[in-house]
N, C-alpha and C positions, 0 to 999 in steps of 0.2 A: 504493500499499499504506500502511495505517495504522501500519506497526512494522517493524522489520529483521526480514529472513528470512534463515536459513540452509538453503539447499538442499542436501539429500544424495540423491544418485542412484546407482544402481548395479544389478548384476543380482541374482536371486535368491541368497539364502544367502551374500551378499557381508558380512553383518553390520549392514547398514543400522539394522535395526529396534532392536538392542541398543544400538546407539552412539547412535541418537537417543533412545532412551529415558534412557540416561544423561546425555545433553547437556540433556535436559529437566529432569531431576532436579538437574543440578548448577547451572544457570542460572535455573530457575524460568520458563521460557519455556514457551509453548503448544506443543502437538504435533499435527502433522498426519501421520497415515500414509495417504498417497493410494493405496498398493497396496490396503490394506484397504477402502477407499471402493469400490473396483471389486470386491473380494470380496464386500463388502456388497449390491452390485449383484445379484451372481449368487445369494448366499443370499437375497435378497428376491424375485429371480425364482422361485426353487425353491419359497419357502413361499408364492408368490402363485399356483404352479401355471402360470406361463408357459412357453410352448414355448422350447424352448432357442435358437431363431432368431428370436423375437420382439423385434425391435431396438426397435421404438416402444415396446412395453411395458416393458423394461429402462430406456430413456432415461426415461420416467416416473417410474419407481420411483427413477431416480438423483436428479431434482428434488423428489422428495416426502419421501425416508427422512429421519429424524432421527439423525444419527451422533454419537458421543461417543468420543473416544479419551482415555485416561488412563494413569497408571502406579500400581500398587500399592505399599504401603509397603515390599515386597520387593523391586521395581525390575521386577515382571512386567507385562504389557501388559494393559488391560482395554478391551474394545470394547463398546459398547452401540447397540442398534440399537431405536429407537422404545422406550427404556427398558428394555430386556431385554438381559441380558449374553449375547452371542454369540461370545466370544472363541474357545471350543473349535472352534464350527462354522466361523467365519471361517478358521480356520488349517488345516481339514483339507486333504489334498492335492488331492482333487476339486474343492474350492472353488477352489484356486489355479488349476488347469486352466480352470475356467469364467471366472474372473477376466481370465485371458489373453485368452480368447475375446470376452468383452464389451469388454474394453480397446482390441481393434481397430476397435471401431465409432465411426465419427465422431460419431454421434447421441448415443452415451453420453459420450462425452470432452467435448461441448459442453455436456451437460446438467451435468456435474460441474465445469467450469471456473470458474464464478462461486462455486459452493460452497466449492473448493479455497481460491480466494483471500479469501475471507470469513474464513478462520482466521487470518489474519494481523492480529493484535490486540497491543497493548502488554502486556507489555514487549518481545514479539518471538516468533517463530515458527521452529520446528524442524520442516522440511518434508522428509518421507520419501517417495522415490518413484523413477520411471524418467525422468520429463520435468519434474521440477521446476525444474531450472536452463534448461531448453531451450526450455519452453513457459510453464509455469503461472507462475513466478516469474521472468522473463527480466532483471528488475534486482535480483536477490538480493544482500544485501551480502556473502555468502559462499557460493561454490559448490563442493562437494566431489562426486567421482565415487570410489565407494567399490568396488573389486573384490577378487576373490581366483581363485587358479586354480580349474577347474571342480571338481577332484579333492576339494580342500578345502571348497569349497562343497557339494557332495554329502554330504560327512562331517558338515558342520555341521548340515545338516538331518536327516540319520539320528540324528544325537546328540539333536536336539530332539525326533523323533517316536519313538524306539525305546521308551520308557516309558510312552507312550500308546497306542502300536500294537504290539502285538507281532509283526503281520504285515508290518511295512514291510522293505522290501529296499533296501540299499544300490545294488545294480546298477540296480533300477527307478528310484531317485530320480536316479541319474546320467543315465540316458536323459531322464527327465522334465525334468530341468534343461537339459540340451542342446536338447531340443526347444522348450522354452520361450525359451530364448537366441535360437534362431535366429528363432522368431516374434515377439519383441520387437524384435529388432535389425533386423529386415527387414520389418516392417509399414509402410504407406504413411502413417500418421499417427502422428506424434510418435515415432519409432524410437528404441530405447534407445542413447544415445551419450553421451559427455562434452561438457558446454557448452564452447565455446572458451576461457572464461576460467575454467574450473573447474580445482580441485586435484585430481589423481588420485592416490589413495593405494591401493595394493596391499596388502591386510590378510594376504596369505597368510604365516602362522607368526607373525603379530602378536597379544599379548595385545588382549583388548577395550578395556583402560585404556589401553594404548599409543595405540590408534587416537583415543580420546576427548581424550587429552592433546594429540594433534597439532592436531585440530580446535580446541580450545582455545586452542591457541598461535596458530593462523590468525586466529581471532575477535579475540584480544587484539590482534594487530598491525594490526586494522582497527578497532579501539576498540568493538569490539560489547560487550565486558564487561572486567572487570578480571581 
């Protein structure tokens, strides 16, 4: 790696995205949202008219698509695909289900692995995902596994979506999160789990800033920043 990496893994709704964006702003480091990469593969497949089970086609898109992750002045995420802002499309619930499917394909994961590692540039990288510390950046300077209770994770997701989608259902989101947790933790390739040397942070009931400060403290202890 060309720069230090902080790997932040965890299940859907654990707060990884918000925490990683805050860290990026605070430290001026680069950001990798690896979950969004898989969402982008799913979106690219839809836009290209690929069949849902076209593994080779999705892997090829993963190798060729141009993705940029950024943070707006307001602290919100911005995701670009081949120069087009696709943030809302990427964050749609159906896209998340598609991403979970393509992420289970070894061919797609292999296609994206070198692309993810290429994000590690000076002064450093905040890597958000599910296998950042266990597969992609096994020698990361700091590994965090962020989690929360299933109920809180479903509620957070509901609060994110209710203003964008009046038909969103908390009960449906709870089922989808449970299904995705099971799929992600039992898949044969890069299952969701904490790295053996990761710090586990349960964010249930914790304000975002408290989680960010905890990671800042851990990074300071490893001389990653002041």
